[in-house]
C-alpha positions in Angstrom: 42.9 -218.3 -32.3 41.5 -214.9 -33.2 43.2 -212.0 -35.0 42.6 -208.5 -33.7 44.8 -205.9 -35.3 48.5 -207.1 -35.1 47.6 -209.5 -32.3 47.2 -213.3 -32.7 45.3 -214.2 -29.6 44.8 -217.8 -28.3 43.4 -218.9 -24.9 46.9 -219.2 -23.6 49.0 -216.6 -25.4 49.2 -213.3 -27.3 51.6 -213.0 -30.3 52.4 -210.1 -32.6 51.6 -211.3 -36.1 51.3 -215.1 -36.7 52.0 -217.5 -33.9 55.3 -219.1 -34.9 55.4 -222.8 -35.8 58.6 -224.8 -35.4 61.8 -222.8 -35.7 60.2 -219.7 -37.4 60.7 -216.4 -35.5 58.0 -214.7 -33.6 57.1 -212.4 -30.7 55.0 -213.5 -27.7 53.6 -211.0 -25.3 53.0 -212.1 -21.7 51.9 -210.3 -18.5 55.5 -210.3 -17.5 57.1 -209.0 -20.7 58.0 -209.6 -24.3 59.8 -212.7 -25.7 61.4 -213.3 -29.0 60.9 -216.8 -30.4 62.9 -218.8 -32.9 66.2 -217.2 -32.1 68.4 -219.4 -29.9 68.6 -218.4 -27.2 65.2 -216.7 -27.2 65.6 -213.2 -25.8 63.1 -211.8 -23.3 62.5 -208.7 -21.3 60.2 -207.8 -18.5 57.9 -204.9 -19.1 59.9 -203.0 -16.3 63.0 -203.3 -18.5 61.3 -202.2 -21.7 61.6 -198.4 -22.3 60.1 -198.3 -25.8 58.7 -200.6 -28.5 58.4 -199.8 -32.2 56.7 -201.8 -34.9 58.3 -201.6 -38.3 58.0 -203.1 -41.8 54.3 -203.6 -41.6 52.3 -203.2 -44.8 49.4 -200.8 -44.3 46.9 -200.0 -47.1 43.5 -198.5 -47.3 40.6 -200.9 -47.7 40.4 -200.3 -51.5 44.2 -200.6 -52.0 44.2 -203.7 -49.8 41.5 -205.4 -52.0 43.4 -204.6 -55.2 46.6 -205.9 -53.7 45.0 -209.2 -52.5 43.3 -209.7 -55.9 46.5 -209.2 -57.8 48.3 -211.5 -55.4 45.7 -214.2 -55.8 45.8 -213.8 -59.7 49.6 -214.1 -59.6 49.5 -217.2 -57.5 46.8 -218.8 -59.7 48.8 -218.1 -62.9 52.3 -219.0 -61.7 51.5 -221.4 -58.8 53.9 -219.5 -56.7 52.5 -218.1 -53.5 54.4 -215.7 -51.4 55.3 -216.3 -47.7 53.7 -213.8 -45.4 55.7 -210.6 -45.1 58.1 -210.3 -42.2 57.7 -207.5 -39.7 59.9 -206.2 -37.0 59.5 -205.2 -33.3 62.3 -203.0 -32.0 62.7 -203.3 -28.2 64.7 -200.6 -26.4 65.9 -201.1 -22.8 68.3 -199.1 -20.7 71.1 -201.4 -21.8 70.4 -202.2 -25.5 68.1 -202.2 -28.5 67.1 -205.4 -30.1 65.0 -206.3 -33.2 62.7 -209.3 -33.3 61.1 -210.6 -36.5 57.5 -211.9 -36.8 55.3 -212.8 -39.7 52.2 -210.8 -40.5 49.0 -212.6 -39.8 46.6 -210.6 -41.8 45.4 -211.9 -45.1 48.0 -210.9 -47.7 50.1 -209.4 -44.8 48.3 -206.1 -45.2 46.7 -204.2 -42.4 44.2 -201.4 -42.5 45.5 -198.0 -41.3 43.0 -198.0 -38.3 43.9 -201.4 -37.1 47.6 -200.7 -37.5 47.4 -197.3 -35.6 45.3 -198.8 -32.9 47.6 -201.9 -32.5 50.6 -199.5 -32.1 48.8 -197.5 -29.4 47.8 -200.7 -27.6 51.3 -202.0 -27.7 52.7 -198.8 -26.4 50.2 -198.8 -23.5 51.1 -202.4 -22.7 54.8 -201.6 -22.7 54.1 -198.5 -20.5 51.9 -200.3 -18.0 48.6 -198.6 -19.1 47.1 -201.8 -20.5 47.4 -205.5 -19.8 48.0 -208.6 -21.9 45.6 -210.4 -19.6 42.7 -208.3 -21.0 43.2 -209.7 -24.5 43.5 -213.2 -23.1 40.3 -212.8 -20.9 38.4 -211.6 -24.1 39.6 -214.7 -26.1 38.7 -217.1 -23.3 35.1 -215.8 -23.2 34.6 -216.3 -27.0 32.6 -219.3 -28.0 34.7 -220.1 -31.0 38.1 -219.4 -32.7 36.8 -217.0 -35.4 38.3 -213.6 -36.0 35.8 -210.8 -35.4 34.6 -208.6 -38.3 36.6 -205.3 -38.9 34.2 -203.1 -36.9 34.4 -205.3 -33.8 38.2 -205.6 -34.1 38.6 -201.9 -34.2 36.1 -201.4 -31.2 38.1 -204.0 -29.2 41.4 -202.3 -30.0 40.0 -198.9 -29.0 38.7 -200.3 -25.8 42.0 -201.9 -24.9 44.1 -198.9 -26.1 41.9 -196.6 -24.0 42.9 -198.6 -20.9 39.5 -200.2 -20.5 39.8 -203.8 -19.4 37.7 -206.5 -20.7 
């Protein structure tokens, strides 16, 4: 698995935020559409049905503010022994017939994303929903990686720019 912006990318699937384990909620993106996970029955829509997607409730901080927040969170957990669960985020999916909200857990350390990665992730998701980018490009990139490590920030942003710009991998 590799994290690039809001996307959790494995060789087989792409998720928004963390890949859900067990009954936890999540969002999977496929070539065919978007699927809510952990909600019985799991809702799904084809990309042709989706008119608009919107990501909400995501923590976005500058690099400096992110470091401070992570340090304070680590100190709090060390002193109290109480670690927080990752923050929950929301994907709002609009179709001609209805609007639905799907929950997913943030996958970034501390649940905090940089402004650039968040903005590029939103742009990429909009392009996927509009047919200008493909989930298959993210999967193809992951399959060509030698290991499961997440790329450094500069490489993640470059990948997001490439995919959001409509350039395949």
